[in-house]
C-alpha positions as CSV (number, residue, x, y, z in Angstrom):
1,M,77.6,43.0,99.7
2,T,79.7,41.5,97.0
3,K,78.9,42.1,93.4
4,M,79.2,39.2,90.9
5,S,80.1,39.7,87.3
6,A,77.4,38.6,84.8
7,T,79.6,35.7,83.7
8,A,80.5,34.4,87.1
9,T,78.8,31.4,88.8
10,P,78.2,31.3,92.5
11,S,81.3,29.2,92.9
12,G,83.3,32.0,91.3
13,E,84.1,30.2,88.1
14,E,83.4,31.9,84.9
15,E,80.6,30.4,82.7
16,P,81.7,29.4,79.3
17,S,81.0,31.9,76.5
18,K,78.1,31.2,74.1
19,E,80.7,30.1,71.5
20,E,82.4,27.7,73.9
21,R,79.1,26.3,75.0
22,L,78.1,25.6,71.4
23,K,81.5,24.2,70.4
24,S,81.5,21.8,73.4
25,F,77.9,20.7,72.6
26,L,78.8,20.0,68.9
27,A,82.1,18.3,69.7
28,E,80.2,16.0,72.1
29,K,77.4,15.2,69.6
30,A,79.9,14.6,66.8
31,S,82.3,12.5,68.9
32,D,81.0,9.2,67.3
33,G,81.2,10.6,63.7
34,E,79.5,13.3,61.6
35,M,76.4,15.1,62.6
36,Y,73.9,17.2,60.6
37,F,71.7,19.8,62.2
38,K,69.6,22.9,61.7
39,S,70.0,25.6,64.3
40,K,66.3,25.7,65.2
41,F,66.4,22.0,66.3
42,I,69.3,22.4,68.8
43,A,68.5,25.9,70.1
44,D,66.7,24.8,73.3
45,E,69.5,22.2,74.1
46,V,72.2,24.9,74.0
47,G,70.2,27.7,75.4
48,L,70.7,30.0,72.3
49,S,68.4,31.3,69.7
50,P,68.7,29.9,66.1
51,K,70.0,33.3,65.0
52,E,72.7,33.2,67.6
53,I,73.7,29.7,66.6
54,G,73.9,30.7,62.9
55,A,76.2,33.6,63.7
56,L,78.4,31.5,66.0
57,M,78.6,28.7,63.4
58,V,80.2,31.1,60.9
59,K,82.8,31.9,63.6
60,L,83.4,28.3,64.5
61,K,83.9,27.3,60.9
62,D,87.1,29.3,60.9
63,S,88.2,29.0,64.5
64,A,87.3,25.6,66.0
65,S,90.1,23.1,66.0
66,E,88.2,20.3,67.7
67,I,85.5,20.0,65.0
68,N,85.2,20.6,61.3
69,V,82.2,22.8,60.4
70,E,80.7,22.8,56.9
71,K,77.7,24.7,55.6
72,W,75.9,21.7,54.0
73,S,72.7,22.9,52.4
74,Y,70.0,25.5,52.6
75,T,66.3,24.5,52.5
76,S,64.2,26.7,54.7
77,A,67.2,27.0,57.0
78,T,70.9,26.2,56.9
79,T,71.9,22.6,57.5
80,W,75.3,22.3,59.1
81,R,77.6,19.3,59.0
82,I,80.0,18.7,61.9
83,E,82.6,16.1,62.3
84,P,85.5,15.6,64.8
85,A,88.7,17.2,63.6
């Protein structure tokens, strides 16, 4: 019996990390221009919790070259602004 790593798919390819998955989702959504969102409203679409998204957004703000990330406002939850880089 062959053991599979937790990040491998049946085809043997590695699944994208949570950060990569979120970055790809946001880049696609913002491809036509800027996008505003709250983590709780996209959580189901990306398969992450709002808390995970919030933590990843802080990382993406500094590391993503495909998109520009800006913490836009805070009213009951952080609103993020994304635009293509």
